[in-house]
C-alpha positions as CSV (number, residue, x, y, z in Angstrom):
1,M,64.1,16.3,-30.6
2,V,60.3,16.3,-30.7
3,I,58.7,18.9,-33.4
4,G,55.2,20.1,-32.9
5,A,53.8,20.5,-36.5
6,V,50.7,22.1,-37.3
7,L,49.6,21.0,-40.8
8,A,48.0,24.2,-42.3
9,G,48.5,24.0,-45.9
10,G,45.0,23.0,-47.5
11,N,43.2,25.1,-49.7
12,S,40.0,25.0,-47.3
13,T,37.7,24.6,-50.1
14,R,34.7,23.3,-47.8
15,F,35.5,25.8,-45.2
16,G,35.0,28.7,-47.5
17,S,38.4,30.7,-46.2
18,D,41.6,29.8,-44.9
19,K,40.5,27.6,-41.8
20,S,43.9,27.8,-40.2
21,L,43.3,31.9,-39.7
22,Y,39.6,31.9,-39.0
23,A,39.0,33.4,-35.7
24,L,37.7,30.6,-33.4
25,N,37.0,32.2,-29.9
26,D,38.8,35.3,-30.7
27,R,42.1,33.6,-31.9
28,P,43.1,32.0,-35.2
29,M,42.3,28.2,-35.6
30,Y,45.9,27.3,-35.8
31,M,47.0,29.0,-32.6
32,H,44.5,26.6,-30.8
33,V,46.5,23.7,-32.1
34,V,49.8,25.4,-31.3
35,N,48.7,26.2,-27.6
36,R,47.8,22.3,-27.3
37,L,51.3,21.4,-28.5
38,K,52.8,23.9,-25.9
39,K,50.7,22.5,-23.1
40,S,51.8,19.0,-24.1
41,G,55.2,19.8,-22.6
42,V,57.2,17.3,-25.0
43,V,57.7,19.6,-28.0
44,D,61.1,21.1,-28.3
45,E,60.0,23.3,-31.5
46,I,56.8,24.2,-33.3
47,V,56.6,24.6,-36.8
48,V,53.8,25.3,-39.4
49,N,53.6,23.4,-42.5
50,T,51.9,25.5,-45.2
51,N,51.5,26.5,-49.0
52,V,53.4,29.2,-50.7
53,R,50.6,31.6,-50.5
54,L,50.1,31.3,-46.5
55,K,54.2,31.2,-45.7
56,D,54.0,34.7,-44.0
57,A,50.8,34.2,-42.1
58,F,52.2,32.1,-39.1
59,H,54.8,34.6,-37.3
60,P,57.0,34.1,-35.0
61,Y,56.6,30.3,-36.0
62,K,58.9,28.7,-38.6
63,T,57.0,27.5,-41.6
64,V,57.9,24.6,-43.5
65,I,56.6,25.3,-47.2
66,D,55.4,22.2,-49.3
67,D,57.9,20.6,-51.3
68,E,57.9,22.3,-55.0
69,S,57.7,18.7,-56.5
70,F,54.7,18.1,-54.6
71,I,52.5,21.1,-54.6
72,D,48.8,20.2,-53.8
73,H,49.6,16.8,-53.0
74,G,47.4,17.2,-49.6
75,P,48.4,16.1,-46.1
76,L,50.9,13.5,-47.3
77,G,52.8,16.2,-49.1
78,G,52.9,18.2,-45.8
79,I,54.0,15.3,-44.0
80,Y,56.8,14.8,-46.5
81,A,58.0,18.2,-46.4
82,L,58.2,18.3,-42.6
83,M,60.0,14.8,-42.7
84,K,62.5,16.0,-45.1
85,E,63.2,19.1,-42.7
86,Y,63.3,17.0,-39.7
87,P,64.4,13.6,-40.9
88,D,66.0,12.5,-37.4
89,D,63.4,13.8,-35.2
90,Y,59.8,12.6,-34.1
91,V,57.4,14.7,-35.7
92,I,54.2,15.2,-33.8
93,I,51.6,16.1,-36.7
94,V,48.3,17.9,-35.8
95,S,46.1,19.3,-38.6
96,T,45.1,23.0,-38.1
97,D,41.3,21.8,-38.0
98,T,41.5,19.7,-34.9
99,P,41.7,22.6,-32.6
100,Y,40.1,20.6,-29.4
101,V,42.6,17.8,-29.1
102,P,43.5,17.4,-25.7
103,S,47.2,18.2,-24.7
104,A,47.5,15.3,-22.7
105,W,46.8,13.1,-25.8
106,L,49.6,14.6,-27.4
107,K,51.9,13.7,-24.7
108,V,50.8,10.0,-24.7
109,L,51.2,9.7,-28.8
110,V,54.9,11.0,-28.4
111,E,55.7,8.9,-25.3
112,K,54.4,6.0,-27.0
113,A,56.3,6.7,-30.3
114,I,59.5,7.2,-28.3
115,E,58.9,4.0,-26.2
116,T,57.9,1.6,-29.5
117,N,60.1,3.6,-31.9
118,K,57.2,3.2,-34.4
119,I,54.7,5.8,-36.1
120,V,51.7,6.2,-33.7
121,V,48.4,7.6,-34.8
122,T,45.1,8.3,-33.2
123,E,42.0,6.0,-33.4
124,G,38.6,6.6,-32.4
125,E,35.4,5.8,-34.1
126,Q,37.7,6.2,-37.2
127,L,41.7,6.5,-37.7
128,H,43.0,10.0,-37.3
129,P,46.2,9.8,-39.2
130,L,46.6,13.5,-39.0
131,I,46.9,13.4,-35.2
132,G,49.8,11.3,-34.6
133,V,53.7,11.1,-34.3
134,Y,55.6,10.3,-37.6
135,H,59.4,9.2,-37.8
136,G,61.5,6.5,-39.2
137,E,64.9,5.7,-40.9
138,T,63.5,5.2,-44.4
139,I,60.2,7.4,-43.9
140,V,61.2,10.6,-46.0
141,E,62.0,8.0,-49.2
142,D,58.8,6.1,-48.3
143,L,56.7,9.1,-48.5
144,K,58.4,10.4,-51.5
145,R,57.6,7.0,-53.1
146,Q,54.2,7.2,-52.2
147,L,53.9,10.6,-53.4
148,E,55.2,9.8,-56.8
149,S,52.9,7.1,-57.0
150,K,50.1,9.4,-57.0
151,K,48.4,7.3,-54.1
152,L,48.0,10.3,-51.7
153,S,45.9,8.6,-49.1
154,I,47.8,8.5,-45.8
155,R,46.0,5.1,-44.8
156,Q,47.6,3.8,-48.0
157,F,51.0,5.0,-46.8
158,L,50.5,3.7,-43.3
159,E,49.6,0.1,-44.9
160,H,53.4,0.0,-45.6
161,Q,54.9,1.4,-42.4
162,D,55.6,-0.1,-39.1
163,Y,52.9,1.9,-37.1
164,I,50.4,1.4,-34.0
165,T,47.2,2.9,-33.1
166,L,46.2,4.2,-29.8
167,N,42.5,4.1,-29.2
168,I,41.1,7.3,-27.5
169,E,38.3,5.3,-25.8
170,D,40.9,3.2,-23.9
171,Y,42.0,6.5,-22.2
172,G,38.5,7.6,-21.4
173,L,38.2,10.2,-24.3
174,N,35.7,10.7,-26.7
175,E,35.3,11.5,-30.4
176,S,34.0,15.2,-29.7
177,M,37.7,16.2,-28.8
178,F,38.9,14.9,-32.1
179,V,36.4,16.5,-34.4
180,N,37.7,17.5,-37.7
181,I,36.3,21.0,-38.9
182,N,35.6,21.0,-42.5
183,R,33.0,23.3,-42.9
184,K,31.9,26.3,-40.5
185,T,29.0,24.2,-39.5
186,D,31.3,21.8,-37.8
187,I,32.5,24.3,-35.1
188,L,31.3,23.1,-31.5
């Protein structure tokens, strides 16, 4: 199965309020990502990874709460919780603060992950590891080991994984479609 997962568990300290629930064009920001996942046509289920405080905010979508051993461990902790819940599936991760990501791109990522049987992440002017497809036989154990080491960088995690990057420019896309909204001033 292919699980579409919205990462919405951060504390939004730079944003000033819960960005996943912020009304962007009259809809909560996370719903823009949900709609992109739906439009991709490749996901069997959509879930939201979040923290305990927001666990009831995403109805009717299933929420996957961060593992209690790794509360406030950033996106890596969210990916761990998702992979622990869906260890045998392809999980396409899209952070809630990337509402403009093209649906067609999400389809490309999933198709490449299934074709290569590797983790596939987005690359443009920089690496976008929170727009990617994660899976693998040992990924749950590998994520847990990385979290226990207190090295919470997804890039450091990927250094020890069999993964590939797909460059958006090779597909005629530009960086503005992958903008990460950390502050209200980042909204296009």
